[in-house]
C-alpha positions as CSV (number, residue, x, y, z in Angstrom):
1,M,-24.5,-17.8,-16.5
2,K,-24.1,-14.3,-17.7
3,I,-23.8,-11.8,-14.8
4,E,-25.3,-8.3,-14.8
5,I,-23.4,-5.2,-13.8
6,N,-23.9,-1.5,-14.4
7,I,-20.6,-0.2,-15.8
8,N,-21.9,3.4,-15.5
9,N,-21.9,3.1,-11.7
10,L,-18.1,2.4,-11.8
11,V,-17.1,5.4,-13.9
12,R,-15.8,8.5,-12.3
13,E,-18.4,11.3,-12.2
14,N,-16.2,13.8,-14.1
15,V,-15.6,11.2,-16.8
16,K,-19.3,10.5,-17.4
17,G,-19.9,13.9,-18.9
18,L,-16.8,14.1,-21.0
19,S,-16.7,14.1,-24.8
20,P,-13.6,12.7,-26.5
21,Y,-11.4,15.3,-28.2
22,S,-12.3,15.4,-31.8
23,S,-9.2,15.7,-34.0
24,A,-9.0,16.6,-37.7
25,R,-8.6,12.9,-38.5
26,D,-11.7,12.0,-36.5
27,E,-13.8,14.5,-38.3
28,Y,-12.7,13.4,-41.7
29,V,-12.0,9.7,-42.4
30,S,-10.5,9.0,-45.8
31,D,-12.4,6.6,-48.0
32,G,-9.2,6.0,-50.1
33,S,-9.9,8.8,-52.5
34,Q,-7.1,11.2,-53.5
35,M,-7.8,14.3,-51.4
36,V,-6.0,17.5,-50.6
37,F,-5.6,17.6,-46.9
38,L,-5.6,21.2,-45.6
39,D,-7.4,20.5,-42.3
40,A,-4.8,19.6,-39.7
41,N,-2.0,22.2,-40.0
42,E,0.5,19.5,-41.1
43,N,3.6,20.0,-43.1
44,P,2.4,19.2,-46.7
45,F,5.7,17.7,-47.9
46,E,5.5,13.9,-48.0
47,N,8.0,11.9,-46.1
48,G,5.9,9.0,-44.9
49,V,5.1,10.4,-41.5
50,N,4.3,14.1,-42.1
51,R,0.5,13.3,-41.6
52,Y,-1.1,12.5,-38.3
53,P,-1.8,8.8,-37.7
54,D,-5.3,7.4,-37.7
55,P,-6.4,8.2,-34.1
56,Q,-8.6,5.1,-34.0
57,Q,-6.1,2.8,-35.6
58,R,-8.8,1.3,-37.8
59,S,-6.7,-1.0,-40.1
60,L,-4.9,-2.4,-37.1
61,K,-8.1,-3.0,-35.1
62,A,-9.8,-4.7,-38.0
63,V,-7.0,-7.3,-38.2
64,L,-7.1,-7.8,-34.4
65,A,-10.9,-8.1,-34.4
66,S,-10.8,-10.7,-37.1
67,Q,-8.0,-12.7,-35.3
68,K,-9.6,-12.6,-31.9
69,G,-13.2,-12.9,-32.8
70,V,-14.4,-9.7,-31.3
71,D,-15.9,-6.5,-32.6
72,V,-13.7,-3.5,-33.4
73,S,-15.7,-1.5,-30.8
74,Q,-14.3,-3.9,-28.1
75,I,-10.7,-2.9,-28.7
76,L,-8.6,-0.1,-27.4
77,L,-4.9,0.4,-28.4
78,G,-2.4,2.2,-26.2
79,N,1.2,3.3,-26.1
80,G,2.2,0.1,-24.4
81,S,0.1,-1.8,-21.9
82,D,1.1,0.7,-19.3
83,E,-0.9,3.4,-21.0
84,V,-3.9,1.1,-21.2
85,L,-3.6,0.3,-17.5
86,D,-3.3,4.0,-16.6
87,L,-6.4,4.8,-18.6
88,L,-8.3,2.3,-16.5
89,F,-7.2,4.0,-13.4
90,R,-8.1,7.5,-14.7
91,A,-11.5,6.4,-16.0
92,F,-12.8,4.4,-13.1
93,C,-10.8,5.3,-9.9
94,E,-11.5,8.5,-8.0
95,P,-8.3,9.8,-6.4
96,R,-8.2,9.6,-2.6
97,E,-11.5,7.7,-2.5
98,D,-11.4,4.5,-4.5
99,N,-9.1,1.5,-4.2
100,I,-7.7,-1.3,-6.3
101,I,-6.6,-4.8,-5.4
102,S,-3.4,-6.4,-6.6
103,L,-2.0,-9.8,-5.9
104,P,1.7,-9.8,-5.1
105,P,4.1,-11.1,-6.3
106,T,2.9,-9.6,-9.6
107,Y,3.7,-7.0,-12.2
108,G,5.0,-3.9,-10.4
109,M,3.3,-1.3,-12.6
110,Y,-0.1,-1.9,-10.9
111,K,1.4,-0.5,-7.7
112,V,3.3,2.3,-9.5
113,L,0.1,3.4,-11.3
114,S,-1.9,3.4,-8.1
115,N,0.6,5.7,-6.5
116,I,0.7,8.0,-9.5
117,N,-3.1,8.2,-9.6
118,N,-3.4,8.6,-5.8
119,I,-5.4,5.4,-5.5
120,E,-5.2,3.0,-2.5
121,N,-3.6,-0.3,-3.5
122,R,-4.8,-3.1,-1.3
123,E,-2.4,-6.0,-1.7
124,V,-3.5,-9.5,-1.1
125,L,-0.7,-12.0,-1.3
126,L,-1.0,-15.0,-3.6
127,T,-0.9,-18.4,-1.9
128,E,2.2,-20.4,-1.6
129,D,1.5,-22.0,-4.9
130,F,1.0,-18.6,-6.5
131,Q,-2.8,-18.7,-6.8
132,P,-5.3,-16.1,-5.7
133,N,-6.6,-16.2,-2.1
134,V,-10.2,-15.6,-3.1
135,A,-11.5,-15.4,0.5
136,E,-8.9,-12.8,1.4
137,I,-9.6,-10.8,-1.8
138,L,-13.3,-10.6,-1.1
139,K,-12.6,-9.7,2.5
140,A,-10.3,-6.8,1.3
141,M,-13.0,-5.6,-1.2
142,D,-15.5,-2.9,-0.3
143,Q,-17.9,-0.6,-2.3
144,R,-15.0,1.6,-3.4
145,S,-13.0,-1.3,-4.9
146,K,-12.9,-0.5,-8.6
147,L,-10.2,-2.7,-10.2
148,L,-8.8,-6.1,-9.5
149,F,-5.6,-7.0,-11.3
150,V,-4.9,-10.7,-12.2
151,C,-1.8,-11.3,-14.1
152,S,-2.0,-14.7,-15.9
153,P,0.5,-16.1,-16.7
154,N,1.8,-14.2,-13.8
155,N,5.0,-12.2,-13.7
156,P,7.4,-12.9,-12.0
157,T,6.3,-16.4,-11.1
158,G,5.4,-17.6,-14.6
159,N,2.4,-19.8,-13.7
160,G,-1.1,-19.4,-15.1
161,I,-4.0,-18.6,-12.7
162,S,-6.6,-21.2,-12.2
163,S,-9.7,-20.6,-14.3
164,A,-11.9,-21.7,-11.4
165,Y,-10.5,-18.8,-9.2
166,I,-11.0,-16.3,-12.0
167,H,-14.6,-17.4,-12.6
168,E,-15.3,-17.0,-8.9
169,L,-13.7,-13.5,-8.8
170,L,-15.6,-12.4,-11.9
171,T,-18.9,-13.3,-10.3
172,K,-18.2,-11.9,-6.8
173,F,-15.9,-8.9,-7.3
174,N,-18.0,-5.7,-7.5
175,G,-15.6,-3.8,-9.9
176,L,-13.7,-4.6,-13.0
177,V,-11.5,-7.7,-13.1
178,V,-8.5,-6.9,-15.3
179,I,-6.7,-10.0,-16.6
180,D,-3.2,-9.1,-17.8
181,E,-2.3,-11.6,-20.5
182,A,1.1,-10.3,-21.6
183,Y,2.4,-13.8,-21.8
184,I,-0.7,-15.7,-23.0
185,D,0.9,-16.7,-26.3
186,F,3.3,-19.0,-24.4
187,S,0.6,-20.6,-22.4
188,K,-1.4,-23.8,-22.8
189,D,-4.4,-22.0,-21.4
190,A,-6.9,-20.1,-23.6
191,S,-7.3,-16.4,-23.5
192,W,-10.1,-14.9,-21.5
193,I,-11.1,-12.8,-24.5
194,G,-13.6,-15.6,-25.4
195,E,-15.5,-14.9,-22.1
196,L,-16.1,-11.2,-22.7
197,S,-19.8,-11.7,-23.6
198,Q,-20.4,-13.6,-20.4
199,Y,-18.7,-11.1,-18.0
200,P,-19.4,-7.4,-18.6
201,N,-16.9,-6.6,-15.8
202,L,-14.1,-8.4,-17.6
203,V,-11.1,-6.5,-19.1
204,V,-8.3,-8.4,-20.9
205,T,-5.0,-6.7,-21.7
206,Q,-2.4,-8.1,-24.1
207,T,0.7,-6.8,-25.8
208,L,2.9,-7.1,-28.8
209,S,6.0,-6.8,-26.7
210,K,6.5,-10.5,-25.9
211,A,5.6,-13.2,-28.3
212,Y,5.3,-10.8,-31.2
213,G,8.8,-9.4,-30.6
214,L,7.8,-5.7,-30.8
215,A,8.7,-4.3,-27.4
216,G,10.4,-1.4,-29.1
217,I,7.3,-0.1,-30.8
218,R,5.2,0.1,-27.6
219,L,1.7,-1.3,-28.4
220,G,-0.7,-2.5,-25.7
221,I,-4.1,-3.8,-26.4
222,C,-7.3,-3.8,-24.3
223,Y,-10.3,-6.0,-25.0
224,A,-13.5,-5.3,-23.1
225,S,-17.2,-4.6,-23.7
226,S,-18.0,-1.8,-26.1
227,E,-19.3,0.1,-23.1
228,I,-16.0,0.0,-21.3
229,I,-14.0,0.8,-24.4
230,A,-16.2,3.8,-25.1
231,V,-15.4,5.2,-21.7
232,L,-11.6,4.7,-22.2
233,N,-11.9,6.4,-25.6
234,K,-13.2,9.5,-23.9
235,I,-9.9,10.1,-22.1
236,K,-7.3,8.6,-24.3
237,P,-4.9,11.1,-26.1
238,P,-6.1,11.6,-29.7
239,Y,-2.9,10.3,-31.4
240,N,-1.5,7.9,-28.7
241,V,-0.4,5.3,-31.2
242,N,2.0,6.7,-33.8
243,E,2.1,5.9,-37.5
244,L,5.3,3.9,-37.4
245,T,4.0,1.7,-34.6
246,Q,0.8,1.1,-36.5
247,Q,2.6,0.1,-39.7
248,R,5.1,-2.2,-38.0
249,A,2.3,-3.9,-35.9
250,L,0.2,-4.4,-39.0
251,E,3.1,-6.1,-40.8
252,R,3.7,-8.4,-37.8
253,L,0.1,-9.3,-37.3
254,Q,-0.2,-10.4,-40.9
255,N,2.7,-12.8,-40.4
256,T,1.4,-15.0,-37.7
257,E,3.2,-18.1,-39.0
258,K,6.5,-16.5,-38.2
259,V,5.3,-15.5,-34.8
260,Q,4.2,-19.0,-34.0
261,E,7.5,-20.4,-35.3
262,E,9.4,-18.1,-32.8
263,V,7.0,-19.0,-29.9
264,T,7.6,-22.7,-30.7
265,N,11.4,-22.2,-30.6
266,I,11.2,-20.3,-27.3
267,L,9.1,-23.1,-25.7
268,K,11.7,-25.6,-26.9
269,E,14.5,-23.6,-25.5
270,R,12.6,-23.2,-22.3
271,S,12.4,-26.9,-21.8
272,V,16.2,-27.2,-22.4
273,L,16.9,-24.5,-19.8
274,E,14.4,-26.1,-17.3
275,A,16.2,-29.4,-17.6
276,V,19.6,-27.8,-17.0
277,L,18.5,-25.7,-14.0
278,A,16.9,-28.8,-12.5
279,D,20.3,-30.5,-12.5
280,M,22.1,-27.6,-10.8
281,N,23.2,-28.2,-7.2
282,F,22.6,-24.5,-6.3
283,V,19.1,-24.5,-7.6
284,D,16.6,-25.5,-4.9
285,R,13.3,-25.3,-6.9
286,I,12.0,-24.5,-10.4
287,Y,8.5,-23.1,-10.5
288,P,6.0,-24.2,-13.1
289,T,5.9,-21.7,-16.0
290,D,3.5,-20.8,-18.8
291,A,5.6,-17.8,-19.9
292,N,8.8,-17.2,-21.8
293,F,10.8,-17.1,-18.6
294,I,11.6,-19.4,-15.6
295,L,11.6,-18.5,-11.9
296,A,14.1,-20.6,-9.9
297,K,14.8,-20.6,-6.2
298,V,18.6,-20.8,-5.5
299,D,20.9,-20.9,-2.6
300,D,22.0,-17.2,-2.8
301,A,20.2,-15.1,-5.4
302,T,22.3,-12.0,-5.0
303,K,25.6,-14.0,-5.3
304,R,24.4,-15.9,-8.3
305,Y,23.0,-12.8,-10.0
306,N,26.4,-11.0,-9.6
307,Q,28.3,-14.0,-10.9
308,L,26.3,-14.1,-14.0
309,L,26.5,-10.3,-14.4
310,E,30.3,-10.6,-14.3
311,A,30.1,-13.1,-17.1
312,G,28.1,-10.6,-19.3
313,I,24.7,-12.3,-18.6
314,V,21.9,-10.1,-17.3
315,I,19.0,-11.9,-15.5
316,R,16.5,-10.6,-12.9
317,N,16.9,-11.0,-9.2
318,R,13.4,-11.2,-7.7
319,T,14.4,-11.9,-4.1
320,T,12.9,-8.7,-2.8
321,Q,9.4,-9.7,-4.0
322,P,6.9,-11.3,-1.6
323,L,7.1,-15.1,-1.6
324,C,10.2,-14.9,-3.9
325,S,13.1,-15.0,-1.5
326,N,16.3,-16.1,-3.2
327,T,14.7,-16.4,-6.6
328,L,16.1,-15.5,-10.1
329,R,14.1,-15.0,-13.2
330,F,15.6,-16.3,-16.4
331,T,14.2,-15.0,-19.7
332,V,14.4,-17.6,-22.4
333,G,16.8,-16.4,-25.1
334,T,18.0,-17.7,-28.5
335,A,19.8,-21.1,-28.6
336,A,23.1,-19.2,-28.8
337,E,22.3,-17.1,-25.8
338,N,21.0,-20.0,-23.8
339,K,24.1,-22.0,-24.6
340,K,26.2,-19.2,-23.1
341,L,24.0,-19.1,-20.0
342,I,24.1,-22.9,-19.6
343,E,27.8,-23.0,-19.9
344,K,28.2,-20.5,-17.2
345,L,25.6,-22.2,-14.9
346,K,27.5,-25.5,-15.2
347,E,30.8,-23.6,-14.4
348,L,29.3,-22.1,-11.3
349,D,27.8,-25.4,-10.2
350,N,31.2,-27.0,-10.2
351,Q,32.8,-24.3,-8.1
């Protein structure tokens, strides 16, 4: 069943009347012909990056649209996922009036961005098995609730969020449901991109930082209805994705076999690490994971974190997060890195 929602009713009043900044490269789009560019006050001496990048990242979006089965008009690219998320706040949330709902323990930037944008963040804890408490979410919602953030697979817990809960939230939440799929490439579950036509209030964010190994270039991706993307394009900076990022991303996206090979290797190493952790006396519980990391409950997270740090191994202590007391998050590394970690874990377990 396709639901109906008026996106225009969710947009901030000052954004509705905005027109996006029209840059020189918006006004003239090259058709591949050899032209003399004297329109953008650029340095004319060629060095590969002396020209402004394509503000609409057309080549990159064309590849993504083909791979994901969406229209180019349903894609927005940002300087990392954090810019994409920030644009959602600035387009749909009125400071000091609107609110968003987040589901701790979850990705910390939702809370940071709510503070930066002066938007109330109503936190509704996940259940003990790290699933949404739908009844409490709907109770926390009101007419000023504009965004609901669902991280799936979730960070820091690693688990995927049940599709039944997400379907219910999409039909009952009166704002946009933003599904953060930063780790979807490691998951057995399908992306929610395939449901965009059914849910006009659905927004899916992904990244090239994890499975694609491009954290250093900062490229975040937003998939949504053309209507939502058009709103975001009104307020995005004209050249928010630089030329080097576009080039490197395009190269990687055209080598999906290599990406899948690396993902397969990471999943294999994850299984090895899970088995070792399960055999450690100081590990009380290993949580199910659909991501490239493992959350484990230990006897003393701070103590174990410091012991590994002294051995030159940096992991993440998540014990301060709700429902995550005495937990450590282990990112899955290379076989060599994991071998070093496993050797140290066994050493600690025998002490």
